C-alpha positions, 0 to 999 in steps of 0.5 A, spaced: 626 091 906 623 088 900 622 096 898 630 097 898 631 091 894 626 093 889 629 100 889 636 097 888 635 093 882 631 098 879 637 103 880 641 097 877 636 096 871 637 104 869 644 103 869 645 097 865 639 100 860 643 107 858 650 101 858 646 099 853 644 105 850 651 108 851 653 102 847 648 102 842 650 109 839 658 108 840 656 102 835 653 106 831 658 112 831 663 106 831 660 103 824 659 110 821 666 111 822 668 104 819 664 107 813 667 114 813 674 110 813 673 106 806 670 113 802 676 116 805 681 110 803 684 114 797 684 121 800 692 122 803 693 122 810 694 129 811 687 131 809 683 125 812 684 127 819 680 134 818 675 130 814 674 125 819 674 131 825 668 135 821 665 129 818 658 130 821 658 137 818 661 134 812 655 130 810 650 134 813 653 140 807 652 135 803 645 133 804 643 141 803 647 142 797 643 135 794 636 138 796 638 144 793 640 142 787 633 138 787 630 143 787 633 147 783 631 142 778 625 142 780 624 149 778 628 148 771 624 143 769 617 149 771 620 153 768 622 149 761 614 147 761 612 155 762 616 156 756 614 151 752 606 152 752 607 160 751 611 159 745 605 153 743 601 159 744 606 164 741 605 160 734 597 159 735 596 167 736 600 168 730 597 163 726 590 167 726 587 169 721 585 176 723 588 182 726 583 182 731 585 174 733 592 175 734 591 181 738 586 178 743 591 172 741 598 175 743 594 179 750 592 172 753 600 170 752 602 175 755 596 175 760 598 167 762 605 166 761 607 174 765 614 170 766 616 168 759 621 169 754 615 168 749 610 174 753 616 178 751 616 177 744 609 177 745 608 184 747 613 186 741 609 182 735 602 186 739 606 193 737 608 191 729 600 188 729 597 194 732 601 198 727 598 193 721 591 195 723 593 203 723 592 203 732 598 208 732 597 210 739 596 203 741 602 200 738 607 206 741 604 203 747 606 196 747 613 198 744 615 202 749 614 196 755 617 191 750 623 196 750 623 195 757 622 187 757 629 187 753 636 189 752 641 189 746 638 189 739 632 186 742 630 193 745 632 198 739 627 193 736 622 196 741 624 203 739 625 203 732 618 201 732 616 206 737 619 210 731 614 208 726 608 209 731 611 216 731 612 218 724 605 214 723 602 220 727 605 224 723 611 226 730 617 227 726 621 230 730 619 224 735 621 218 730 627 222 729 631 222 736 629 215 736 631 213 730 638 217 733 638 213 739 638 206 735 643 210 730 648 210 736 648 204 737 652 198 737 647 192 737 646 191 729 641 195 727 644 202 726 645 201 719 637 200 718 636 207 723 641 210 720 638 210 713 630 212 716 634 218 719 636 220 713 629 219 710 626 222 716 631 229 715 630 229 708 622 229 710 623 234 714 626 239 709 633 239 712 637 236 706 644 237 709 643 233 714 640 228 710 646 228 706 651 225 712 646 221 714 645 217 708 654 217 707 653 214 714 649 209 711 652 209 706 660 207 710 655 202 714 652 198 708 657 200 702 655 193 699 647 196 700 642 194 695 639 200 695 645 203 693 643 206 686 637 210 690 641 212 695 646 215 690 640 219 687 637 221 693 644 224 694 645 228 688 638 230 689 639 233 695 645 236 694 644 240 688 
């Protein structure tokens, strides 16, 4: 008999506990609903119903957006710091006293900050320094890599660097092809490339083509500071 009473008492306790739990849960949900009602007070009635129906999904979505924004902001801060550090090292590299020091420093910028804009610029400058040192093959390789790293006028600058490297190696036909490639673009370097094209055509003895290239240059730059020189070149090539 005593055992039966104990079992009945345990069941009653379970029911009371479940009831309290449900009441607590309902109370918590009711509190959330009240807060939501406050938030939606100024929302039109026709929109308030759907928002209330899916308020949990909406809150979860907002939470995910907030988390994503924090992650993106953190990554942006990291990349900005990397870019600043790379730019500082790039400045130090270009301030180096000797050409060899510049080459070593520029390579370190490329290796240590490979995903930054400063590292890509370092590659372009590295090609220029190799040109200054007279290492044409190394300059050519550096400019080829830079062409892949850039678009637009920066890519054209890398192509021009390749052309100058070929010219220094006496590979005039290769240089000419690259000058023509840039001359055909509309990125802002077509005038310079056309003048270089005319110059190389003259060196190859292709005088008529050189005259046409000089004329195209004057069309692009009618107020060129080299105007008198080019007219003299055209007169000699045409005679």
